[in-house]
C-alpha positions in Angstrom: 131.0 128.1 122.6 127.8 129.5 123.9 124.8 127.1 123.9 121.4 128.5 123.0 118.7 127.5 125.5 115.3 126.5 124.2 112.3 127.4 126.2 110.3 124.5 127.8 107.2 123.2 126.1 105.1 124.5 129.0 106.6 128.0 128.6 105.8 128.0 124.9 102.3 126.8 125.5 101.7 129.5 128.1 103.1 132.2 125.8 100.9 130.9 122.9 97.8 130.8 125.0 98.3 134.4 126.2 98.8 135.5 122.6 95.6 133.8 121.5 93.7 135.3 124.4 94.9 138.8 123.6 93.7 138.6 120.0 90.2 137.5 121.0 87.6 140.3 121.4 85.9 140.6 124.7 82.6 138.7 125.0 79.2 140.4 124.4 77.9 142.3 127.5 74.8 140.1 127.4 76.9 137.0 127.6 78.9 138.5 130.6 75.7 139.3 132.4 74.3 135.8 131.8 77.5 134.1 133.0 77.6 136.2 136.1 74.0 135.5 136.8 73.0 139.2 136.7 69.9 138.4 134.7 68.7 136.1 137.5 69.3 138.7 140.2 67.4 141.3 138.1 64.5 138.9 137.7 64.5 138.0 141.4 64.5 141.7 142.4 61.6 142.4 140.0 59.6 139.5 141.6 60.2 140.7 145.2 60.1 144.4 144.5 57.3 145.8 146.7 56.1 149.3 145.9 
């Protein structure tokens, strides 16, 4: 008789995590800029911008 193999707990957790991440909408562009520090770079350029 053929035995059915069950996936490991880690494999199930990984699969579930990817499923949850795929359903989540991408973050707001403002949040992305803030997390990458783009706002700080923009402020710094504005302070040192010589015209």
